[in-house]
ZAVEXPA-687163 format. One record per residue (C-alpha): y, x, z; residue in one letter. Coordinates in Angstrom, 2 decimals. Each point is the difference from the previous one (the first is absolute). Example, Ala and Ser with C-alpha at 12.3 -4.5 7.8 and 13.67 -1.06 7.14 Angstrom:
<rs>
+---------+---------+---------+------+
|       v |       u |       w | resn |
+---------+---------+---------+------+
|   -4.50 |   12.30 |    7.80 |    A |
|    3.44 |    1.37 |   -0.66 |    S |
+---------+---------+---------+------+
</rs>
This chain:
<rs>
+---------+---------+---------+------+
|       v |       u |       w | resn |
+---------+---------+---------+------+
|  104.20 |  107.26 |   91.39 |    X |
|   -2.88 |   -2.15 |   -1.25 |    X |
|   -3.15 |    1.53 |   -1.42 |    X |
|    0.94 |   -0.70 |   -3.61 |    X |
|    3.33 |    1.79 |    0.36 |    X |
|   -1.84 |    2.84 |    1.74 |    X |
|   -2.40 |    0.23 |   -2.94 |    X |
|    2.83 |    0.12 |   -2.56 |    X |
|    1.77 |    2.78 |    1.85 |    X |
|   -3.13 |    1.90 |    1.02 |    X |
|   -1.72 |    0.28 |   -3.37 |    X |
|    2.61 |    2.03 |   -1.90 |    X |
|    0.61 |    2.23 |    3.01 |    X |
|   -3.70 |    0.40 |    0.85 |    X |
|    0.75 |   -1.01 |    3.57 |    X |
|   -2.52 |   -1.44 |    2.44 |    X |
|    0.83 |   -3.25 |    1.73 |    X |
|   -1.82 |   -0.82 |    3.18 |    X |
|   -0.31 |   -3.70 |    0.71 |    X |
|   -0.94 |    0.06 |    3.68 |    X |
|   -2.47 |   -2.36 |    1.59 |    X |
|    2.38 |   -2.31 |    1.87 |    X |
|   -2.17 |    0.12 |    3.13 |    X |
|    0.23 |    3.82 |    0.13 |    X |
|    3.64 |    1.01 |   -0.40 |    X |
|    0.79 |    3.53 |   -1.04 |    X |
|    0.17 |    2.39 |    2.91 |    X |
|    3.60 |    0.80 |    0.96 |    X |
|    1.05 |    3.50 |   -1.00 |    X |
|    2.44 |    2.15 |    1.93 |    X |
|    2.17 |    0.54 |   -3.07 |    X |
|    0.47 |   -3.73 |   -0.60 |    X |
|    2.21 |   -2.35 |    1.96 |    X |
|   -2.04 |   -2.18 |    2.35 |    X |
|    1.94 |   -3.12 |   -0.89 |    X |
|    0.93 |    0.14 |   -3.69 |    X |
|    1.28 |   -3.58 |    0.04 |    X |
|   -1.42 |   -3.41 |   -0.79 |    X |
|   -3.31 |   -0.29 |   -1.80 |    X |
|   -0.80 |   -2.44 |   -2.78 |    X |
|   -3.35 |   -0.97 |    1.48 |    X |
|   -1.92 |    1.09 |    3.02 |    X |
|   -3.33 |   -0.83 |    1.57 |    X |
|   -1.77 |    0.78 |    3.21 |    X |
|   -3.37 |    1.64 |    0.48 |    X |
|   -1.86 |    2.71 |    1.85 |    X |
|    1.07 |    3.57 |   -0.68 |    X |
|   -2.29 |    2.92 |    0.83 |    X |
|    1.00 |    2.12 |    3.00 |    X |
|    1.13 |    3.53 |   -0.73 |    X |
|    0.49 |    1.68 |   -3.35 |    X |
|   -1.78 |   -1.41 |   -3.04 |    X |
|    0.29 |    0.37 |   -3.75 |    X |
|   -0.56 |   -2.37 |   -2.88 |    X |
|   -1.45 |    1.65 |   -3.11 |    X |
|    2.19 |   -0.63 |   -3.03 |    X |
|   -1.53 |   -1.10 |   -3.31 |    X |
|   -3.12 |   -1.15 |    1.87 |    X |
|   -0.60 |   -3.73 |    0.37 |    X |
|   -1.39 |   -1.46 |    3.22 |    X |
|   -2.71 |   -2.66 |    0.08 |    X |
|    1.34 |   -2.37 |    2.66 |    X |
|   -2.94 |   -2.42 |   -0.15 |    X |
|   -3.42 |    0.42 |   -1.61 |    X |
|   -1.33 |   -2.76 |   -2.24 |    X |
|   -2.37 |   -0.75 |   -2.85 |    X |
|    1.33 |   -2.94 |   -2.08 |    X |
|    3.54 |    0.97 |   -1.06 |    X |
|    2.43 |    2.92 |    0.37 |    X |
|    3.51 |   -0.81 |    1.25 |    X |
|    2.60 |    2.73 |   -0.61 |    X |
|    3.48 |    0.15 |    1.47 |    X |
|    2.48 |    2.14 |    1.88 |    X |
|    2.72 |   -0.34 |    2.62 |    X |
|    0.69 |   -3.44 |    1.43 |    X |
|   -2.51 |   -1.60 |   -2.41 |    X |
|   -2.88 |    1.47 |    2.01 |    X |
|    0.53 |   -2.54 |    2.76 |    X |
|   -0.12 |   -2.79 |   -2.59 |    X |
|   -3.17 |    1.37 |   -1.63 |    X |
|   -1.77 |    0.49 |    3.33 |    X |
|    0.89 |   -3.53 |    1.11 |    X |
|   -1.25 |   -1.47 |   -3.31 |    X |
|   -3.21 |    2.08 |    0.21 |    X |
|   -0.67 |   -1.37 |    3.49 |    X |
|    0.64 |   -3.57 |   -1.14 |    X |
|   -2.33 |    0.10 |   -3.02 |    X |
|   -2.64 |    1.78 |    2.08 |    X |
|    0.01 |   -2.72 |    2.65 |    X |
|    0.39 |   -3.02 |   -2.30 |    X |
|   -1.87 |    1.08 |   -3.15 |    X |
|   -2.22 |    2.91 |    0.97 |    X |
|    1.80 |    2.29 |   -2.48 |    X |
|   -0.11 |    3.68 |    0.97 |    X |
|    3.24 |    1.81 |   -0.94 |    X |
|    0.54 |    3.73 |   -0.11 |    X |
|    3.68 |    0.67 |    0.82 |    X |
|    1.57 |    3.27 |   -1.20 |    X |
|    3.36 |    1.42 |    1.08 |    X |
|    1.24 |    2.23 |   -2.84 |    X |
|    2.45 |    1.84 |    2.31 |    X |
|    1.65 |    1.76 |   -2.97 |    X |
|    0.86 |   -1.31 |   -3.45 |    X |
|    0.54 |    3.27 |   -1.78 |    X |
|   -2.56 |    1.33 |   -0.23 |    X |
|   -2.19 |   -2.89 |    1.05 |    X |
|   -3.65 |    0.39 |    0.99 |    X |
|   -1.65 |   -1.46 |   -3.11 |    X |
|   -3.40 |    1.47 |    0.96 |    X |
|   -0.13 |   -1.99 |    3.25 |    X |
|    0.99 |   -3.26 |   -1.73 |    X |
|   -2.43 |    0.57 |   -2.88 |    X |
|   -2.89 |    0.75 |    2.37 |    X |
|    0.70 |   -3.21 |    1.90 |    X |
|    0.30 |   -2.12 |   -3.16 |    X |
|   -3.23 |    1.50 |   -1.36 |    X |
|   -1.63 |   -1.21 |    3.23 |    X |
|    1.59 |   -3.48 |    0.20 |    X |
|    0.49 |   -0.79 |   -3.71 |    X |
|    3.36 |   -1.64 |    0.65 |    X |
|    3.62 |    1.06 |    0.62 |    X |
|    3.07 |   -1.69 |    1.42 |    X |
|    3.28 |    1.93 |    0.29 |    X |
|    2.90 |   -1.38 |    2.02 |    X |
|    3.56 |    1.26 |    0.30 |    X |
|    3.43 |   -1.41 |    0.71 |    X |
|    1.67 |    1.00 |   -3.27 |    X |
|    0.01 |   -2.37 |   -3.00 |    X |
|   -3.24 |   -0.53 |   -1.90 |    X |
|    1.39 |    1.28 |   -3.32 |    X |
|    0.18 |    3.79 |   -0.16 |    X |
|   -1.10 |    0.35 |    3.61 |    X |
|   -2.10 |    2.94 |    1.15 |    X |
|   -2.97 |   -2.34 |    0.37 |    X |
|   -0.18 |   -0.13 |   -3.80 |    X |
|   -0.62 |    3.76 |   -0.09 |    X |
|   -2.82 |   -0.35 |    2.52 |    X |
|   -1.54 |   -2.95 |   -1.87 |    X |
|    0.23 |    1.84 |   -3.34 |    X |
|   -1.61 |    3.18 |    1.36 |    X |
|   -2.80 |   -1.93 |    1.70 |    X |
|   -0.58 |   -2.10 |   -3.14 |    X |
|   -0.35 |    3.16 |   -2.08 |    X |
|   -2.13 |    1.98 |    2.47 |    X |
|   -2.15 |   -2.75 |    1.53 |    X |
|   -0.27 |   -2.43 |   -2.93 |    X |
|   -3.80 |   -0.22 |   -0.07 |    X |
|   -0.14 |   -0.67 |    3.77 |    X |
|    2.67 |   -2.71 |    0.12 |    X |
|   -1.29 |   -3.53 |    0.64 |    X |
|    3.48 |   -1.53 |   -0.35 |    X |
|    3.37 |    1.02 |   -1.41 |    X |
|    2.18 |    1.86 |    2.51 |    X |
|    2.32 |   -2.36 |    1.88 |    X |
|    3.56 |    0.64 |    1.16 |    X |
|    1.88 |   -1.87 |    2.71 |    X |
|    3.61 |    1.16 |   -0.10 |    X |
|    3.58 |   -1.10 |    0.35 |    X |
|    1.29 |   -2.48 |   -2.55 |    X |
|    1.65 |    1.03 |   -3.23 |    X |
|    3.38 |   -1.37 |    1.02 |    X |
|    3.00 |    1.13 |    2.00 |    X |
|    0.10 |   -1.54 |    3.45 |    X |
|    2.44 |   -0.23 |    2.88 |    X |
|   -1.26 |    1.60 |    3.22 |    X |
|    0.01 |   -3.36 |    1.74 |    X |
|   -2.99 |   -0.92 |   -2.24 |    X |
|   -1.87 |    3.26 |    0.49 |    X |
|   -2.89 |   -1.72 |    1.79 |    X |
|   -0.55 |   -2.18 |   -3.08 |    X |
|    0.27 |    2.96 |   -2.38 |    X |
|   -2.31 |    2.49 |    1.71 |    X |
|   -3.80 |   -0.19 |   -0.25 |    X |
|   -1.54 |   -1.81 |    2.97 |    X |
|   -3.46 |    0.08 |    1.53 |    X |
|   -0.53 |   -3.52 |   -1.40 |    X |
|    0.81 |    1.11 |   -3.58 |    X |
|   -2.23 |    3.07 |    0.39 |    X |
|   -2.87 |   -2.06 |    1.45 |    X |
|    0.22 |   -2.47 |   -2.92 |    X |
|   -0.05 |    2.89 |   -2.50 |    X |
|   -2.98 |    1.58 |    1.79 |    X |
|   -1.97 |   -3.25 |   -0.24 |    X |
|    0.94 |   -0.44 |   -3.67 |    X |
|   -0.98 |    3.58 |   -0.87 |    X |
|   -3.30 |   -0.10 |    1.88 |    X |
|   -0.90 |   -3.33 |   -1.63 |    X |
|    1.04 |    1.08 |   -3.51 |    X |
+---------+---------+---------+------+
</rs>
């Protein structure tokens, strides 16, 4: 289920949807099958030893920065982190990267505090641009941080068109698209 479908189902039911950091998969539970079947996407990363918890409804600042705030969740975090590294090395732009972790409720206070510090916002997600959850984030930040914004909030999302899976790599936001949007927003 993509994040937009999760949002549509979660809102009326007041459910919480956890979008796990792909480098830290959810800890297996005894009451769940160990091999539930194929996964849509997977990634590899270090996982803490022993028991650990991830606080719900609390965003995580993955990377500290001072020029622009990058917000994402799930698989998009890898893309945002890669773009942040690229613009740091090539352009000297310091990006703060935030992992929302949950979309309902989402940690608006963390995002607003970061945008008040950096003055800029870029939200990236895999769902289409129109009616995507990034629009909610951009609207809230625009309303709450208006006097601190140095540029309009930017969104790097999937395209507003149906696509066959064979073209998924062309449809999804890439580090290159994010890096270009970062440069454009910082130089607004």
